Backbone bond lengths (Angstrom), bond angles and torsions (degrees), N, CA, C in turn:
res aa  C-N    CA-C-N  psi(-1)  N-CA   C-N-CA  omega(-1)  CA-C   N-CA-C  phi
1 M - - - 1.447 - - 1.518 108.63 -
2 E 1.310 115.47 131.46 1.462 121.16 175.96 1.520 107.94 -91.46
3 Y 1.317 116.26 132.56 1.464 121.16 -178.31 1.514 108.17 -118.86
4 T 1.309 116.43 125.29 1.457 121.99 -179.91 1.515 109.53 -94.73
5 F 1.319 116.88 120.53 1.461 121.09 177.14 1.506 107.69 -95.80
6 S 1.300 115.45 125.27 1.458 119.88 -175.96 1.512 109.86 -145.08
7 S 1.307 115.73 147.07 1.453 119.95 174.55 1.527 110.62 -90.67
8 D 1.341 117.38 0.64 1.453 121.48 173.24 1.526 108.41 -80.47
9 P 1.340 118.62 119.92 1.469 120.99 -174.73 1.526 114.10 -55.27
10 Q 1.326 119.00 -41.34 1.465 120.49 -178.40 1.522 111.26 -66.47
11 T 1.322 116.51 -47.04 1.466 120.99 178.85 1.523 110.16 -62.02
12 F 1.340 115.96 -44.47 1.450 119.92 179.44 1.524 110.75 -63.29
13 A 1.336 118.29 -42.91 1.468 121.39 -178.59 1.522 111.38 -61.51
14 E 1.323 116.98 -40.90 1.462 120.47 178.33 1.534 111.24 -65.10
15 A 1.323 116.11 -44.52 1.465 120.10 178.61 1.523 111.00 -67.33
16 D 1.332 116.47 -38.63 1.458 121.49 178.70 1.524 110.58 -60.82
17 A 1.328 116.64 -45.73 1.465 120.87 179.11 1.527 110.59 -61.14
18 E 1.322 116.77 -40.18 1.465 120.15 179.55 1.527 111.81 -66.60
19 V 1.331 117.15 -40.16 1.469 120.09 177.92 1.523 110.29 -63.50
20 H 1.328 116.81 -46.60 1.470 119.59 179.38 1.527 110.87 -61.67
21 R 1.336 117.26 -40.47 1.457 120.82 178.40 1.534 110.89 -63.98
22 A 1.316 116.15 -45.71 1.465 120.38 -178.74 1.527 111.84 -65.56
23 L 1.331 116.49 -42.77 1.464 119.34 178.66 1.525 111.00 -63.58
24 A 1.325 116.72 -40.06 1.464 120.05 177.97 1.531 110.13 -65.13
25 A 1.326 117.01 -42.47 1.461 121.01 -177.93 1.526 112.33 -61.44
26 V 1.325 117.33 -39.80 1.463 118.52 -177.92 1.521 112.97 -70.03
27 T 1.333 117.33 -15.77 1.468 119.06 176.00 1.523 111.16 -72.99
28 R 1.330 116.33 -24.43 1.463 123.13 -175.28 1.532 111.84 57.05
29 N 1.326 114.73 24.04 1.461 122.09 179.18 1.525 107.26 -104.22
30 K 1.339 116.54 112.49 1.468 120.54 -175.06 1.524 111.98 -58.93
31 L 1.317 118.22 -36.52 1.461 120.84 179.65 1.533 110.77 -64.24
32 I 1.318 117.28 -45.56 1.469 121.29 178.80 1.531 109.98 -62.04
33 I 1.316 117.19 -41.18 1.465 121.50 -179.90 1.530 110.11 -62.43
34 V 1.341 117.11 -45.24 1.467 121.06 179.62 1.532 110.54 -65.29
35 I 1.329 117.30 -42.27 1.469 120.73 179.19 1.526 110.42 -62.69
36 A 1.328 117.01 -45.70 1.469 120.73 179.90 1.528 110.79 -60.16
37 E 1.322 116.85 -42.21 1.469 119.97 178.91 1.527 110.72 -66.09
38 G 1.321 117.04 -38.42 1.456 121.05 178.92 1.516 113.51 -67.48
39 L 1.312 116.89 -25.44 1.463 121.22 -179.94 1.527 112.99 -86.33
40 R 1.305 116.59 -8.63 1.470 120.90 -174.80 1.529 112.50 -55.56
41 K 1.322 118.30 -51.56 1.461 121.51 -177.31 1.531 111.79 -68.46
42 P 1.345 120.15 -46.82 1.467 118.79 177.65 1.530 113.17 -61.15
43 I 1.325 117.22 -36.21 1.466 120.16 178.33 1.525 109.56 -65.51
44 R 1.321 117.05 -40.92 1.472 120.96 179.13 1.536 109.88 -60.86
45 T 1.322 116.29 -44.13 1.463 121.14 178.74 1.521 110.01 -61.61
46 W 1.317 116.35 -42.28 1.458 121.90 179.78 1.527 111.39 -63.13
47 I 1.320 116.51 -44.23 1.472 120.71 179.02 1.523 110.18 -60.71
48 D 1.324 116.41 -45.52 1.462 119.84 179.01 1.531 111.07 -59.49
49 A 1.324 116.58 -41.55 1.474 120.86 -178.32 1.522 112.24 -70.03
50 Q 1.326 117.83 -30.79 1.461 121.99 -175.22 1.520 113.70 -100.06
51 S 1.314 117.66 8.50 1.457 120.84 -169.26 1.524 115.32 -60.02
52 R 1.301 119.02 -17.72 1.461 119.80 -178.20 1.527 112.13 -116.03
53 S 1.291 117.17 24.39 1.461 119.14 -175.77 1.528 111.97 -116.84
54 Y 1.319 114.01 168.16 1.463 121.77 174.09 1.525 110.20 -54.75
55 Y 1.333 116.58 -37.35 1.461 120.62 -174.98 1.523 111.93 -67.88
56 F 1.327 117.81 -32.17 1.456 120.41 176.47 1.528 109.93 -65.70
57 E 1.323 115.94 -49.18 1.468 120.01 178.44 1.522 110.96 -60.26
58 E 1.326 116.39 -39.61 1.463 120.52 178.13 1.527 110.57 -64.94
59 G 1.328 116.99 -36.97 1.465 120.87 177.63 1.514 112.10 -62.57
60 V 1.323 116.07 -43.64 1.468 120.29 177.26 1.527 109.72 -61.00
61 R 1.335 116.49 -46.75 1.470 120.84 -178.99 1.524 111.26 -62.92
62 S 1.320 116.78 -45.22 1.467 119.28 -176.56 1.529 111.53 -69.66
63 H 1.327 117.72 -33.58 1.467 119.41 175.49 1.516 110.38 -62.68
64 R 1.319 116.19 -41.50 1.470 119.28 178.58 1.526 110.27 -60.93
65 Q 1.329 116.97 -43.88 1.467 120.42 179.85 1.526 111.40 -63.03
66 I 1.322 116.95 -42.14 1.471 120.43 179.70 1.526 109.97 -63.26
67 C 1.326 116.83 -49.52 1.471 120.71 -179.01 1.525 112.04 -63.14
68 D 1.321 117.12 -41.06 1.460 120.05 178.01 1.526 111.22 -62.89
69 A 1.328 116.68 -42.35 1.473 120.41 179.49 1.524 110.61 -64.82
70 L 1.327 117.26 -42.25 1.468 120.28 178.60 1.521 111.27 -65.92
71 A 1.332 116.49 -42.21 1.465 119.99 178.68 1.528 110.64 -62.41
72 G 1.334 116.24 -35.20 1.458 121.20 178.05 1.526 113.19 -84.13
73 R 1.328 116.39 1.98 1.469 123.50 179.07 1.532 111.46 57.30
74 N 1.337 115.02 38.17 1.460 120.68 -179.87 1.531 108.40 -106.50
75 S 1.324 115.65 93.53 1.464 120.41 -174.67 1.526 112.36 -65.68
76 T 1.315 117.60 -31.95 1.461 120.44 179.88 1.532 110.22 -65.81
77 L 1.326 116.36 -49.23 1.467 119.49 178.24 1.529 111.51 -65.02
78 A 1.322 117.73 -37.92 1.467 120.95 178.42 1.521 110.39 -62.51
79 R 1.315 116.89 -43.87 1.468 121.89 179.10 1.527 110.68 -62.68
80 E 1.327 116.33 -45.66 1.469 120.29 179.66 1.529 111.07 -63.96
81 A 1.326 117.20 -43.10 1.465 121.02 179.80 1.531 110.46 -65.28
82 M 1.319 117.30 -39.04 1.462 120.45 178.37 1.522 110.57 -66.26
83 Y 1.317 116.76 -38.83 1.468 119.88 178.15 1.533 110.51 -61.03
84 V 1.317 116.71 -46.52 1.466 120.80 179.08 1.527 109.84 -62.82
85 H 1.323 117.11 -42.59 1.462 121.45 179.78 1.533 110.79 -60.16
86 M 1.313 117.01 -47.24 1.469 120.85 -178.79 1.534 111.23 -68.21
87 A 1.320 117.87 -38.42 1.463 120.76 178.84 1.528 111.08 -65.65
88 T 1.322 116.15 -38.94 1.460 120.52 178.13 1.527 110.57 -67.31
89 A 1.322 116.62 -43.84 1.471 120.18 178.22 1.528 110.23 -61.86
90 R 1.301 116.63 -41.34 1.473 121.02 178.60 1.530 110.68 -62.16
91 A 1.319 116.23 -46.23 1.465 120.37 -179.98 1.524 110.38 -61.23
92 A 1.331 116.64 -43.22 1.460 120.44 -179.96 1.523 111.02 -63.33
93 L 1.319 116.80 -41.60 1.467 120.40 178.54 1.521 111.40 -64.07
94 L 1.322 116.65 -43.08 1.462 120.15 179.83 1.527 111.17 -63.28
95 I 1.314 116.15 -41.47 1.463 119.94 178.76 1.532 110.09 -67.74
96 K 1.326 117.03 -45.84 1.464 121.84 -177.68 1.529 111.19 -61.32
97 T 1.330 117.37 -36.22 1.464 120.71 -178.67 1.519 112.39 -87.08
98 G 1.340 117.16 -2.75 1.451 120.84 179.43 1.515 113.71 79.04
99 S 1.317 116.92 13.04 1.462 121.15 -179.47 1.520 112.77 -76.14
100 V 1.327 117.17 -22.50 1.461 122.93 -179.37 1.520 107.70 -140.05
101 P 1.323 118.14 135.12 1.466 119.35 175.57 1.521 110.64 -59.97
102 A 1.317 116.97 148.39 1.468 121.98 -176.39 1.517 112.94 -55.36
103 N 1.327 118.36 -33.39 1.467 119.51 -177.82 1.519 112.61 -79.08
104 Q 1.339 118.54 -0.45 1.457 121.58 177.60 1.521 111.37 -119.65
105 G 1.323 118.01 22.80 1.448 122.59 -172.11 1.508 116.38 -75.82
106 G 1.320 119.43 -2.47 1.455 120.34 180.00 1.513 111.27 76.90
107 N 1.289 118.10 176.02 1.454 128.92 173.39 1.523 117.03 35.60
108 K 1.283 119.26 23.14 1.464 120.08 172.85 1.521 107.21 -88.47
109 K 1.307 114.84 156.23 1.454 119.11 179.49 1.529 109.25 -63.45
110 K 1.310 115.39 136.98 1.453 119.98 179.24 1.516 109.36 -74.84
111 E 1.302 114.60 138.91 1.463 118.98 178.10 1.511 109.88 -79.36
112 E 1.310 114.98 148.29 1.447 121.32 176.64 1.541 108.17 -70.81
113 P 1.335 118.86 143.71 1.450 120.43 176.74 1.526 110.43 -62.78
114 H 1.324 115.21 144.02 1.465 119.47 177.34 1.516 109.68 -75.49
115 T 1.295 116.15 135.81 1.485 119.01 179.07 1.487 110.89 -115.24
């Protein structure tokens, strides 16, 4: 599967939906396939809403890492990349819904100590 990485929200949303569909299909698990299809529209809405944020750029980066790890058949790297992807999505959702203040959103780059 060819995956197009783009900072254009529409292009990214289409590619994102295809990746989620393909990943669900390879599980051959009907429940996962139905869940992935059911998440398609909410994910699209989320991408549109986050298109100008750090979390959108992080999503593009983490998708690339997940796909590269899967293409390289490296389950350890794929698992780690998926964990980071899900943690970032969770942090973005919590911040977007006001459940967590922006400065406590997790997965942000650590600042260098002041010297």
